[in-house]
C-alpha positions as semicolon CSV with decimal commas, in nm:
position;residue;x (nm);y (nm);z (nm)
1;M;10,063;11,731;7,539
2;G;9,917;11,405;7,667
3;F;9,750;11,356;8,002
4;E;10,051;11,184;8,167
5;P;10,180;11,510;8,323
6;I;9,845;11,543;8,500
7;I;9,909;11,213;8,683
8;V;10,233;11,347;8,831
9;L;10,168;11,720;8,875
10;A;9,803;11,722;8,985
11;P;9,881;11,595;9,338
12;L;10,138;11,874;9,377
13;F;9,876;12,132;9,276
14;A;9,629;11,984;9,526
15;A;9,892;11,981;9,802
16;V;9,975;12,350;9,747
17;V;9,611;12,459;9,739
18;A;9,511;12,248;10,041
19;G;9,817;12,342;10,244
20;L;9,833;12,715;10,172
21;G;9,466;12,781;10,104
22;Q;9,306;12,598;10,395
23;R;9,226;12,919;10,579
24;F;9,036;13,042;10,276
25;I;8,858;12,725;10,161
26;G;8,828;12,530;10,487
27;D;8,915;12,174;10,588
28;K;8,657;11,970;10,401
29;P;8,709;12,140;10,062
30;A;9,084;12,087;10,106
31;M;9,026;11,721;10,187
32;A;8,784;11,682;9,895
33;L;9,029;11,849;9,655
34;T;9,325;11,627;9,746
35;T;9,116;11,310;9,747
36;G;8,945;11,397;9,418
37;V;9,274;11,480;9,249
38;L;9,423;11,148;9,363
39;G;9,114;10,976;9,223
40;L;9,181;11,148;8,890
41;S;9,549;11,044;8,896
42;L;9,445;10,688;8,974
43;A;9,195;10,678;8,686
44;L;9,454;10,811;8,442
45;S;9,717;10,570;8,577
46;L;9,485;10,276;8,525
47;Y;9,414;10,393;8,170
48;T;9,788;10,424;8,104
49;F;9,850;10,078;8,249
50;V;9,578;9,915;8,039
51;D;9,684;10,103;7,727
52;Y;10,048;10,007;7,765
53;I;10,014;9,650;7,893
54;W;9,704;9,518;7,719
55;L;9,648;9,747;7,421
56;G;10,008;9,756;7,304
57;G;10,079;10,122;7,372
58;E;10,427;10,255;7,310
59;A;10,696;10,315;7,564
60;R;10,756;10,687;7,544
61;L;10,934;10,981;7,700
62;I;10,753;11,310;7,761
63;E;10,999;11,593;7,818
64;L;10,841;11,881;8,009
65;F;11,118;12,134;8,075
66;K;11,490;12,170;8,136
67;F;11,569;12,099;8,498
68;I;11,941;12,182;8,504
69;D;12,176;12,260;8,215
70;V;12,523;12,364;8,328
71;G;12,822;12,292;8,106
72;G;12,809;11,925;8,014
73;F;12,569;11,846;8,298
74;S;12,211;11,839;8,176
75;S;11,884;11,712;8,320
76;T;11,537;11,741;8,171
77;W;11,224;11,692;8,379
78;S;11,057;11,404;8,201
79;I;10,781;11,151;8,239
80;R;10,895;10,810;8,129
81;I;10,624;10,562;8,037
82;D;10,741;10,201;8,030
83;T;10,665;9,876;8,207
84;M;10,824;9,969;8,538
85;S;10,677;10,317;8,555
86;V;10,321;10,213;8,469
87;I;10,335;9,944;8,739
88;M;10,447;10,200;8,995
89;L;10,193;10,458;8,881
90;V;9,913;10,213;8,958
91;V;10,067;10,104;9,289
92;V;10,131;10,457;9,416
93;T;9,807;10,621;9,306
94;S;9,579;10,333;9,409
95;V;9,719;10,301;9,760
96;S;9,744;10,678;9,802
97;F;9,384;10,732;9,692
98;L;9,257;10,469;9,934
99;V;9,468;10,616;10,213
100;H;9,320;10,960;10,139
101;L;8,971;10,812;10,150
102;Y;9,042;10,618;10,469
103;S;9,181;10,931;10,635
104;W;8,843;11,104;10,604
105;G;8,722;10,878;10,884
106;Y;9,047;10,827;11,068
107;M;9,144;11,195;11,097
108;A;8,788;11,322;11,128
109;E;8,845;11,496;11,460
110;D;9,200;11,618;11,405
111;P;9,215;12,000;11,397
112;H;9,492;11,998;11,134
113;R;9,349;11,751;10,886
114;A;9,383;11,985;10,587
115;R;9,757;12,004;10,651
116;F;9,765;11,627;10,684
117;F;9,596;11,578;10,346
118;A;9,831;11,832;10,188
119;Y;10,131;11,636;10,315
120;L;9,983;11,310;10,180
121;S;9,940;11,462;9,835
122;F;10,291;11,606;9,837
123;F;10,423;11,263;9,939
124;T;10,241;11,111;9,643
125;F;10,374;11,371;9,399
126;A;10,733;11,311;9,511
127;M;10,701;10,936;9,461
128;L;10,540;10,980;9,120
129;A;10,824;11,211;9,017
130;L;11,070;10,944;9,130
131;V;10,916;10,652;8,940
132;T;10,867;10,846;8,614
133;A;11,221;10,988;8,609
134;N;11,439;10,943;8,305
135;D;11,764;11,032;8,478
136;F;11,925;11,008;8,819
137;L;11,878;11,374;8,909
138;Q;11,500;11,370;8,878
139;M;11,499;11,041;9,066
140;F;11,708;11,204;9,337
141;F;11,462;11,495;9,352
142;G;11,174;11,254;9,415
143;W;11,399;11,055;9,648
144;E;11,457;11,359;9,868
145;G;11,095;11,468;9,827
146;V;10,960;11,151;9,985
147;G;11,218;11,195;10,260
148;V;11,091;11,544;10,340
149;A;10,730;11,429;10,325
150;S;10,802;11,137;10,557
151;Y;10,965;11,376;10,805
152;L;10,657;11,598;10,800
153;L;10,412;11,309;10,834
154;I;10,597;11,102;11,094
155;G;10,623;11,414;11,308
156;F;10,273;11,533;11,221
157;W;10,174;11,544;11,589
158;Y;10,455;11,787;11,665
159;D;10,346;11,838;12,027
160;K;10,437;11,474;12,096
161;R;10,805;11,429;12,185
162;S;10,827;11,070;12,058
163;A;10,687;11,175;11,718
164;N;10,944;11,453;11,684
165;D;11,225;11,216;11,779
166;A;11,104;10,956;11,529
167;A;11,084;11,214;11,249
168;I;11,437;11,336;11,318
169;K;11,564;10,979;11,339
170;A;11,415;10,893;10,999
171;F;11,557;11,210;10,848
172;V;11,909;11,159;10,985
173;V;11,935;10,788;10,903
174;N;11,817;10,853;10,549
175;R;12,078;11,125;10,509
176;V;12,343;10,856;10,562
177;G;12,203;10,646;10,279
178;D;12,131;10,947;10,058
179;F;12,494;11,056;10,082
180;G;12,594;10,725;9,923
181;F;12,324;10,764;9,657
182;A;12,446;11,116;9,573
183;L;12,804;10,988;9,543
184;G;12,679;10,714;9,310
185;I;12,510;10,971;9,085
186;M;12,827;11,182;9,081
187;A;13,030;10,873;8,996
188;C;12,798;10,799;8,701
189;F;12,853;11,145;8,558
190;F;13,228;11,138;8,626
191;L;13,277;10,793;8,472
192;Y;13,018;10,785;8,195
193;G;12,955;11,152;8,120
194;S;12,579;11,132;8,170
195;I;12,309;11,077;8,430
196;R;12,041;10,960;8,185
197;F;11,958;10,596;8,249
198;D;11,988;10,466;7,894
199;E;12,313;10,654;7,830
200;V;12,471;10,533;8,154
201;F;12,367;10,173;8,085
202;A;12,504;10,188;7,733
203;A;12,832;10,351;7,838
204;A;12,882;10,095;8,117
205;A;12,820;9,807;7,877
206;A;13,059;9,957;7,622
207;N;13,343;9,972;7,876
208;P;13,277;9,709;8,146
209;T;13,643;9,696;8,253
210;L;13,665;10,067;8,335
211;V;13,857;10,123;8,659
212;L;13,806;10,397;8,915
213;D;14,144;10,522;9,039
214;L;14,126;10,617;9,408
215;Q;14,502;10,687;9,436
216;L;14,566;10,428;9,708
217;F;14,389;10,153;9,517
218;Q;14,178;10,089;9,208
219;V;13,827;9,945;9,197
220;P;13,607;9,837;8,905
221;A;13,399;10,141;8,819
222;I;13,072;9,953;8,774
223;E;13,109;9,785;9,115
224;A;13,174;10,118;9,289
225;V;12,874;10,282;9,123
226;C;12,639;9,996;9,211
227;L;12,755;9,979;9,573
228;L;12,709;10,354;9,621
229;L;12,364;10,346;9,465
230;F;12,265;10,054;9,685
231;I;12,372;10,240;10,001
232;G;12,103;10,490;9,911
233;A;11,855;10,205;9,872
234;M;11,956;10,064;10,212
235;G;11,857;10,389;10,381
236;K;11,536;10,454;10,193
237;S;11,417;10,094;10,205
238;A;11,530;10,032;10,564
239;Q;11,778;9,751;10,508
240;F;12,002;9,601;10,774
241;F;12,216;9,862;10,958
242;L;12,003;10,148;10,821
243;H;11,668;9,996;10,924
244;V;11,639;10,162;11,264
245;W;11,415;10,449;11,151
246;L;11,138;10,227;11,014
247;P;10,962;10,101;11,331
248;D;10,976;10,447;11,488
249;A;10,789;10,580;11,185
250;M;10,483;10,429;11,354
251;E;10,464;10,747;11,562
252;G;10,284;10,913;11,272
253;P;9,912;10,858;11,207
254;T;9,829;10,508;11,086
255;P;9,738;10,617;10,729
256;V;10,095;10,750;10,702
257;S;10,231;10,409;10,795
258;A;10,027;10,248;10,518
259;L;10,149;10,498;10,260
260;I;10,516;10,483;10,364
261;H;10,530;10,105;10,398
262;A;10,313;9,998;10,106
263;A;10,347;10,236;9,815
264;T;10,596;10,516;9,857
265;M;10,915;10,565;10,049
266;V;11,034;10,215;10,135
267;T;10,969;10,078;9,786
268;A;11,185;10,346;9,625
269;G;11,506;10,153;9,690
270;V;11,374;9,832;9,535
271;F;11,250;10,027;9,234
272;M;11,587;10,197;9,188
273;V;11,783;9,870;9,200
274;C;11,547;9,709;8,949
275;R;11,561;10,018;8,728
276;C;11,942;9,990;8,731
277;S;11,947;9,614;8,675
278;P;12,169;9,644;8,362
279;L;12,439;9,784;8,591
280;Y;12,394;9,520;8,860
281;E;12,407;9,244;8,598
282;M;12,759;9,365;8,518
283;A;12,858;9,402;8,886
284;P;12,862;9,054;9,044
285;Y;13,019;9,168;9,371
286;A;12,768;9,448;9,419
287;A;12,485;9,206;9,333
288;A;12,621;8,962;9,591
289;F;12,624;9,240;9,850
290;V;12,261;9,319;9,764
291;T;12,178;8,950;9,810
292;I;12,346;8,927;10,150
293;V;12,192;9,246;10,287
294;G;11,846;9,154;10,160
295;A;11,860;8,801;10,300
296;V;11,990;8,915;10,640
297;T;11,725;9,186;10,657
298;A;11,446;8,939;10,576
299;L;11,558;8,709;10,856
300;F;11,650;8,979;11,110
301;A;11,322;9,169;11,082
302;A;11,121;8,846;11,106
303;T;11,294;8,754;11,433
304;V;11,224;9,098;11,581
305;G;10,860;9,077;11,477
306;L;10,819;8,772;11,703
307;A;10,847;8,975;12,023
308;Q;10,679;9,305;11,940
309;N;10,358;9,393;12,125
310;D;10,261;9,711;11,941
311;I;10,028;9,600;11,661
312;K;10,170;9,855;11,416
313;R;10,532;9,764;11,494
314;V;10,464;9,398;11,415
315;V;10,336;9,501;11,073
316;A;10,628;9,745;11,035
317;Y;10,888;9,474;11,088
318;S;10,693;9,259;10,846
319;T;10,748;9,534;10,587
320;C;11,119;9,540;10,664
321;S;11,136;9,162;10,617
322;Q;10,942;9,166;10,289
323;L;11,168;9,437;10,153
324;G;11,458;9,204;10,227
325;Y;11,289;8,942;10,006
326;M;11,263;9,195;9,723
327;F;11,629;9,291;9,749
328;F;11,772;8,943;9,757
329;A;11,551;8,859;9,459
330;A;11,713;9,147;9,272
331;G;12,054;9,035;9,397
332;V;12,016;8,690;9,242
333;G;11,888;8,841;8,918
334;A;11,516;8,781;8,974
335;Y;11,411;9,138;8,898
336;G;11,070;9,034;8,771
337;A;10,998;8,849;9,094
338;A;11,122;9,148;9,297
339;M;10,890;9,387;9,115
340;F;10,604;9,137;9,137
341;H;10,642;9,114;9,514
342;L;10,660;9,493;9,535
343;F;10,334;9,506;9,340
344;T;10,144;9,247;9,546
345;H;10,295;9,363;9,875
346;A;10,151;9,711;9,825
347;F;9,798;9,574;9,846
348;F;9,821;9,338;10,139
349;K;10,055;9,557;10,344
350;A;9,834;9,863;10,302
351;L;9,543;9,637;10,397
352;L;9,720;9,522;10,714
353;F;9,818;9,872;10,820
354;L;9,477;10,021;10,758
355;G;9,320;9,717;10,923
356;A;9,544;9,774;11,227
357;G;9,433;10,135;11,223
358;S;9,071;10,020;11,222
359;V;9,142;9,805;11,529
360;I;9,312;10,098;11,703
361;H;9,019;10,322;11,615
362;G;8,768;10,064;11,735
363;L;8,953;10,017;12,065
364;H;8,986;10,391;12,125
365;H;9,359;10,428;12,057
366;E;9,483;10,104;12,213
367;Q;9,781;9,962;12,020
368;D;9,923;9,706;12,262
369;L;9,833;9,350;12,163
370;R;9,849;9,244;12,529
371;Y;9,544;9,459;12,597
372;M;9,328;9,341;12,311
373;G;9,138;9,016;12,253
374;G;8,769;8,956;12,198
375;V;8,765;9,202;11,908
376;R;8,640;8,967;11,639
377;K;8,270;8,979;11,721
378;P;8,226;9,358;11,746
379;M;8,459;9,417;11,446
380;M;8,377;9,127;11,218
381;L;8,442;9,313;10,892
382;T;8,780;9,437;11,011
383;W;8,865;9,082;11,122
384;V;8,782;8,942;10,778
385;M;8,995;9,208;10,611
386;M;9,288;9,147;10,845
387;L;9,250;8,773;10,790
388;I;9,278;8,820;10,414
389;G;9,584;9,040;10,461
390;T;9,745;8,780;10,686
391;L;9,678;8,500;10,439
392;A;9,833;8,711;10,163
393;L;10,136;8,810;10,371
394;T;10,210;8,456;10,481
395;G;10,175;8,335;10,122
396;V;9,897;8,082;10,164
397;G;9,838;7,881;9,847
398;I;9,870;7,538;9,692
399;P;10,197;7,486;9,500
400;G;10,159;7,378;9,142
401;T;9,815;7,535;9,109
402;Q;9,665;7,877;9,049
403;I;9,506;7,872;9,395
404;G;9,657;8,115;9,639
405;F;9,664;8,467;9,776
406;A;9,883;8,741;9,629
407;G;10,186;8,675;9,847
408;F;10,186;8,307;9,752
409;F;10,267;8,381;9,390
410;S;10,526;8,653;9,443
411;K;10,708;8,537;9,759
412;D;10,728;8,175;9,650
413;A;10,865;8,290;9,314
414;I;11,143;8,475;9,497
415;I;11,233;8,176;9,713
416;E;11,233;7,941;9,415
417;S;11,435;8,187;9,207
418;A;11,698;8,200;9,480
419;F;11,724;7,821;9,480
420;A;11,746;7,806;9,101
421;A;12,012;8,079;9,102
422;S;12,215;7,882;9,358
423;E;12,208;7,585;9,120
424;T;12,370;7,802;8,854
425;G;12,640;7,923;9,092
426;R;12,501;8,267;9,173
427;T;12,691;8,403;9,472
428;F;12,510;8,374;9,808
429;A;12,187;8,261;9,639
430;E;12,169;7,947;9,853
431;F;12,218;8,157;10,167
432;A;11,931;8,379;10,054
433;F;11,712;8,074;9,986
434;W;11,749;7,939;10,339
435;C;11,703;8,284;10,493
436;G;11,385;8,318;10,288
437;I;11,253;7,981;10,404
438;T;11,328;8,059;10,769
439;A;11,175;8,405;10,743
440;A;10,861;8,254;10,589
441;F;10,820;8,033;10,897
442;L;10,872;8,326;11,135
443;T;10,639;8,548;10,931
444;S;10,362;8,294;10,962
445;F;10,414;8,262;11,337
446;Y;10,415;8,633;11,425
447;S;10,131;8,709;11,182
448;W;9,901;8,453;11,341
449;R;10,021;8,565;11,684
450;L;9,896;8,913;11,597
451;M;9,562;8,781;11,473
452;F;9,501;8,561;11,776
453;M;9,611;8,818;12,034
454;A;9,408;9,098;11,876
455;F;9,086;8,922;11,784
456;E;9,049;8,595;11,975
457;G;8,999;8,496;12,336
458;K;8,870;8,730;12,602
459;F;8,922;9,102;12,617
460;R;9,222;9,201;12,831
461;P;9,172;9,563;12,941
462;N;9,470;9,787;12,996
463;P;9,481;9,882;13,366
464;D;9,661;10,204;13,277
465;A;9,437;10,291;12,983
466;H;9,348;10,631;13,129
467;H;9,695;10,712;13,257
468;H;9,924;10,644;12,962
469;D;10,182;10,898;12,855
470;G;10,085;10,884;12,488
471;H;10,405;10,720;12,369
472;A;10,264;10,378;12,292
473;H;9,936;10,511;12,160
474;D;9,927;10,631;11,810
475;D;9,624;10,822;11,761
476;H;9,548;11,160;11,897
477;A;9,332;11,205;11,591
478;H;9,024;11,144;11,800
479;H;8,988;11,352;12,112
480;G;8,638;11,255;12,217
481;D;8,580;11,118;12,566
482;H;8,436;10,772;12,507
483;H;8,170;10,638;12,741
484;H;8,047;10,295;12,649
485;A;7,810;10,055;12,806
486;K;7,972;9,755;12,963
487;P;8,024;9,491;12,692
488;A;7,943;9,126;12,714
489;D;8,184;8,926;12,925
490;G;8,516;8,877;12,744
491;V;8,415;9,088;12,442
492;A;8,615;9,401;12,377
493;P;8,439;9,738;12,415
494;A;8,508;9,798;12,047
495;H;8,304;9,929;11,758
496;E;8,331;9,876;11,384
497;S;8,491;10,157;11,188
498;P;8,276;10,377;10,962
499;A;8,222;10,289;10,597
500;V;8,469;10,554;10,479
501;M;8,738;10,345;10,652
502;T;8,611;9,995;10,571
503;V;8,545;10,048;10,198
504;P;8,919;10,105;10,129
505;L;8,987;9,785;10,324
506;V;8,756;9,590;10,095
507;A;8,923;9,735;9,785
508;L;9,270;9,645;9,914
509;A;9,147;9,298;10,010
510;A;9,044;9,241;9,650
511;G;9,400;9,322;9,545
512;A;9,541;9,094;9,815
513;V;9,330;8,807;9,677
514;L;9,351;8,864;9,302
515;A;9,676;9,051;9,225
516;G;9,886;8,735;9,236
517;V;9,680;8,502;9,020
518;M;9,594;8,777;8,770
519;F;9,943;8,917;8,713
520;A;10,177;8,622;8,774
521;P;10,178;8,528;8,403
522;M;10,280;8,882;8,310
523;F;10,551;8,936;8,569
524;L;10,711;8,593;8,572
525;H;10,622;8,363;8,286
526;G;10,385;8,301;8,001
527;Q;10,324;8,661;7,896
528;A;10,640;8,796;8,063
529;D;10,829;8,860;7,739
530;Q;10,553;9,083;7,608
531;F;10,494;9,241;7,949
532;W;10,858;9,347;7,987
533;R;10,891;9,422;7,615
534;G;11,207;9,228;7,530
535;A;11,384;9,304;7,857
536;I;11,566;8,970;7,867
537;E;11,736;9,030;7,534
538;R;11,839;9,383;7,627
539;A;11,991;9,259;7,951
540;H;12,267;9,098;7,754
541;D;12,298;9,371;7,492
542;P;12,221;9,712;7,647
543;L;12,382;9,880;7,348
544;N;12,084;9,761;7,146
545;P;11,802;9,925;7,340
546;S;11,544;9,851;7,076
547;G;11,534;9,488;7,191
548;G;11,200;9,341;7,116
549;G;10,847;9,462;7,142
550;H;10,776;9,830;7,109
551;G;11,090;9,975;7,256
552;G;11,267;10,046;6,930
553;E;11,004;10,241;6,743
554;S;11,119;10,560;6,578
555;A;11,093;10,883;6,773
556;H;10,832;11,134;6,683
557;A;10,732;11,478;6,805
558;E;10,378;11,578;6,871
559;A;10,322;11,865;6,635
560;G;10,224;12,200;6,775
561;H;10,307;12,123;7,136
562;G;10,683;12,128;7,150
563;D;10,693;11,823;7,379
564;T;10,904;11,532;7,270
565;H;10,732;11,194;7,291
566;A;11,021;10,965;7,216
567;P;10,963;10,592;7,238
568;V;11,217;10,446;7,479
569;A;11,333;10,100;7,570
570;D;11,241;9,940;7,900
571;P;11,529;10,074;8,106
572;H;11,580;9,809;8,368
573;A;11,729;9,568;8,115
574;A;11,632;9,241;8,279
575;P;11,334;9,245;8,510
576;A;11,214;8,918;8,369
577;E;11,537;8,752;8,480
578;A;11,327;8,599;8,757
579;H;11,190;8,373;8,492
580;G;11,535;8,312;8,354
581;A;11,671;8,243;8,701
582;G;11,449;7,943;8,729
583;A;11,139;8,055;8,914
584;E;10,874;7,790;8,917
585;D;10,554;7,933;8,773
586;H;10,297;7,749;8,989
587;G;10,142;7,606;8,686
588;G;10,386;7,579;8,400
589;G;10,611;7,786;8,185
590;G;10,911;7,845;8,412
591;H;11,232;7,660;8,482
592;H;11,146;7,377;8,714
593;V;11,280;7,332;9,064
594;P;11,259;7,018;9,278
595;A;10,923;6,945;9,432
596;W;11,055;6,992;9,785
597;V;11,158;7,348;9,699
598;M;10,808;7,421;9,571
599;W;10,646;7,280;9,884
600;A;10,894;7,409;10,143
601;P;10,728;7,754;10,181
602;F;10,388;7,586;10,218
603;F;10,502;7,355;10,498
604;V;10,699;7,619;10,694
605;T;10,401;7,854;10,670
606;L;10,174;7,578;10,799
607;A;10,424;7,503;11,077
608;G;10,422;7,866;11,187
609;F;10,042;7,863;11,207
610;L;10,035;7,534;11,399
611;L;10,292;7,665;11,648
612;A;10,099;7,987;11,710
613;L;9,771;7,799;11,757
614;P;9,832;7,647;12,104
615;L;10,036;7,943;12,229
616;Y;9,796;8,223;12,143
617;F;9,461;8,077;12,031
618;F;9,390;7,795;12,276
619;S;9,568;7,974;12,557
620;Q;9,608;8,344;12,636
621;T;9,888;8,289;12,886
622;A;10,119;8,034;12,722
623;G;10,293;8,294;12,508
624;A;10,359;8,521;12,806
625;T;10,489;8,224;13,003
626;I;10,735;8,132;12,730
627;A;10,847;8,495;12,712
628;R;10,923;8,487;13,086
629;V;11,104;8,153;13,066
630;F;11,321;8,274;12,781
631;A;11,347;8,627;12,916
632;P;11,698;8,705;12,781
633;L;11,604;8,594;12,428
634;N;11,271;8,775;12,448
635;A;11,449;9,092;12,562
636;F;11,703;9,057;12,281
637;L;11,426;9,033;12,021
638;S;11,189;9,286;12,174
639;R;11,475;9,536;12,199
640;K;11,546;9,480;11,828
641;W;11,886;9,314;11,877
642;Y;11,982;9,622;12,080
643;F;12,056;9,820;11,766
644;D;11,909;10,138;11,910
645;E;12,119;10,103;12,225
646;L;12,430;10,023;12,020
647;Y;12,381;10,319;11,789
648;D;12,303;10,541;12,086
649;F;12,629;10,437;12,254
650;V;12,851;10,451;11,945
651;F;12,709;10,736;11,742
652;I;12,493;10,953;11,967
653;K;12,694;10,934;12,288
654;G;13,014;10,908;12,088
655;A;12,927;11,220;11,889
656;R;12,824;11,397;12,209
657;A;13,153;11,299;12,380
658;L;13,353;11,414;12,079
659;G;13,159;11,739;12,072
660;D;13,214;11,791;12,444
661;F;13,588;11,731;12,396
662;F;13,616;11,987;12,117
663;W;13,396;12,231;12,311
664;K;13,537;12,202;12,662
665;T;13,899;12,121;12,576
666;G;13,955;12,248;12,225
667;D;13,734;12,557;12,226
668;K;13,721;12,671;12,589
669;K;14,065;12,566;12,714
670;V;14,284;12,590;12,404
671;I;14,126;12,848;12,175
672;D;13,959;13,066;12,437
673;G;14,237;13,000;12,689
674;L;14,512;13,115;12,454
675;G;14,297;13,363;12,268
676;P;14,030;13,592;12,411
677;D;14,044;13,460;12,766
678;G;14,426;13,456;12,768
679;F;14,470;13,813;12,647
680;A;14,194;13,929;12,879
681;S;14,367;13,764;13,178
682;V;14,703;13,924;13,090
683;S;14,538;14,262;13,050
684;K;14,358;14,230;13,384
685;F;14,677;14,121;13,562
686;T;14,881;14,404;13,413
687;A;14,616;14,660;13,496
688;R;14,588;14,527;13,850
689;Q;14,966;14,561;13,904
690;M;14,985;14,904;13,748
691;R;14,695;15,021;13,964
692;K;14,908;14,957;14,273
693;T;15,146;15,231;14,162
694;Q;14,870;15,492;14,181
695;T;14,909;15,573;14,554
696;G;14,833;15,948;14,550
697;F;15,158;16,044;14,729
698;V;15,375;16,308;14,554
699;Y;15,703;16,161;14,673
700;H;15,613;15,825;14,511
701;Y;15,549;15,995;14,178
702;S;15,875;16,195;14,216
703;F;16,062;15,876;14,286
704;F;15,923;15,711;13,969
705;M;16,009;16,023;13,768
706;L;16,365;16,014;13,902
707;I;16,398;15,648;13,807
708;A;16,261;15,724;13,460
709;V;16,508;16,015;13,408
710;A;16,792;15,792;13,522
711;A;16,685;15,515;13,290
712;I;16,650;15,750;12,992
713;G;16,985;15,903;13,064
714;A;17,152;15,563;13,091
715;Y;16,998;15,458;12,762
716;A;17,117;15,779;12,591
717;I;17,470;15,725;12,718
718;W;17,466;15,364;12,607
719;A;17,319;15,443;12,265
720;G;17,561;15,728;12,210
721;G;17,865;15,518;12,282
722;G;17,938;15,643;12,635
723;L;18,041;15,978;12,786
724;P;18,264;16,213;12,577
């Protein structure tokens, strides 16, 4: 057996030992074990990535054991090594390892840190199981695993009401999406007789006109399957309508936010859609729906981010918006661009979240941007790291060159792919293009607003800093009573975070700077054909999975081990369609788009910066003044388009009213009234009336006896036909 199973299963082993054995081994050994094991998984993932991408290693399938085998339904727990899985292995293990390392400093004073590290490792295992799956059932196992882990981590501070509510909210909202995903998996088995990716893709391609008969009407089978699968992605990746859990996930410790938003849970939906791209290429209506939802989410979340004051919520809505970019890229067929943005986003979003955590730590748990300012000088390293993350998120770079941060290469490729797809008639691609341009402007504005409010100007102390209720403040991880000397005028009473927290920031910053320029040729153009191993050809002929590259090598078994190592084709069928859809390559090799399309993201990003400059850099009151002048709009955005209130009224209060009706009317009045309570009332009434006959007087009893004798006699005469 190769070492690939170690990558996936080692974090599970560490989670079990740290979680169940903490009382025997102690906190620090548990923390060291989980962190060390993630370091091992990262090292092996990097080796696998280099071997597969640069050294020409084979795509292969490692079957570990039978998962389920009932009748014709069979699932084998497998580890699939191909382009998509090796990308995700590096993303998940690198971010998770750095989050583990960062948490040594961040959770240093938390009394339950061993449990926290155990949850992190379990979270990582579940995501690794998801991305290495070879069939829908194993993917669903990992899908639900990250859901459970997110519930445990969001509600980690279980004595905090808001954290418990946020955990339940995330769990319930995801159940809505997961129900659709489960139906999609069932539909695959019902329609195509298998849940293995390659077999489903081949069967769908062999019979693209298959119809699903729903009695009242018929729908194309492939469209129904893709729509159901995407509903699952909407929940897990927090897309419009099912996005409401994501900002509340900030109630967990900040390292959790980085892991959820950068590498694990929210990226699962994007990964699944790209993995199933052969299906979506045959389902134009479902792909159009993906495009619409992604574009609306990108724009919606960017508007909400404008008015948020919690530093972590601003970054959270940024995640929601960037996920929208990834989905509409997949919807227009730019799967390579979608995966590229997922890859680069992991680095700069983890950097921003951990940087925000460093600010919160340095300001002794303060999260409200209105009570920051003057932080740059005492936290210069954190400021530099956050600056790099902001430049990467806003996509700063020079079009037509290889100069730019990570987001420049991936986000611009998505925007340009949407424009190119609209030129070829792809449904709703033009709508997605303009949503992407607008969201880029808003992203730049709220990102620089965050930077200026947090780091620049004079320190604005919170007058209620010692009397807060804990809801707006994330981090109970540090319980020390801080006493600091009075700082210089206008400078925040902050301190730089320890090295165990800043070193991961530096590592992530390197990714935010270099990931785009280094990997753009592989994901999008130039080396893309080799990188995706013939994926473009297989997109149009899924029945020929050998395609190009190494995917069609003959299977072989590793002697003496019993594990099958079967070379497999890249399963997503067309991730390099981004290149085919016309993405400009910032330096040659792609389909060209007009110059104004190339430069549009640059100018809207610059415009967002220039607008934020006078409102939040040169003045610390102009932004607040505008918020007061446009109070209704500010309230609409700060209250997140009133989705929480709407859902509370329709679903929560509606469900409560329906429950009260069934309880008070149906159960108590109808069922109990006619049943137990009714019979009991009749019995009580009858007993009460009969009790009145028990007077204790002999002549009363004699009278009743006489009446009874007369009645019996009358009945006997009547029954016997009268007197003789």
